[in-house]
N, C-alpha and C positions, 0 to 999 in steps of 0.2 A: 504494500500500500504506500503510495507516495503522499507524504504529508508536508509538501512545500508550503512555505509562508508566502502570501502575496506581498511582494516587496516593491511597492511603487517608487520608493525613494532609494532603493539599492543600498541598504545597510549591509556592511560586510559581516561575515560570521563573527569576527573579533568584536566589532561594534555591538552586535547582539549579545555576545558574552558579557561585555562590560555593562550593558543595560541590565542584564540579569543580576550581576553582582551589586550594582548600584541599587537596584530594587530591593535586594536583600539587606541593604543598609550598610554595605561596605564603603568606607571612605576610599579615596583614590589610592592611598598607600595600601590598604587592605586588598583592593582589587588587583593592584600591581603584584603583590605578594602571591596571590592565588594564580596569576597568569604568568609569573616569572618575567615580568617586564618592569620598567621604572614607573614611578608615579607620574612623572612628566609625560610619558607615553600614554598613560591612561587619560591625562588631561587633554592631550592632543586628540585622542579618539573622541573624548566627550565634546570637544569643540566641533569636530566634524559631525558628530551626531546632532548637536544643537542646530548646526547649519542646515543639515539635511532635513531635519524635522521642523525647522523654522520655529524653534523654541529658545528660551533664555536661561533655563535652569534644569536641574536634575528632575524635579517633581514634574515639570511640564513634559520633559522627555519621556518619563515613565508613563504618564497619562496618554500621550500620543502613541507611544509604542504599544500600549495595551489596545488602543482603538484600532491600530493597524495590524494587530495580531502578532507582533514580534515577541511578546512576552507570554503568549498563550501556550508555548511548547515547553517541554521539560528542559530546565537548564542543564541537567546532567548529560543530555544527548549532545549538547553543544561542546562539551569538554572532552569528548571521546576522540 
């Protein structure tokens, strides 16, 4: 069964991973530790997410991502 997400703004798999971690309440440094990247890289990804979703902050990004279906899938599937 194909469970692709409708992705009209073309978020990358990494950007979706970061959205899941931010939704779980991880700060940039916590998300960075989980993904083995620097906090600055997380901030760069967040900036691109905000731009793509046309939002200004994490809460708005999470709300729009839910409406677009990005956060409806299991986050563990994204980390395999």
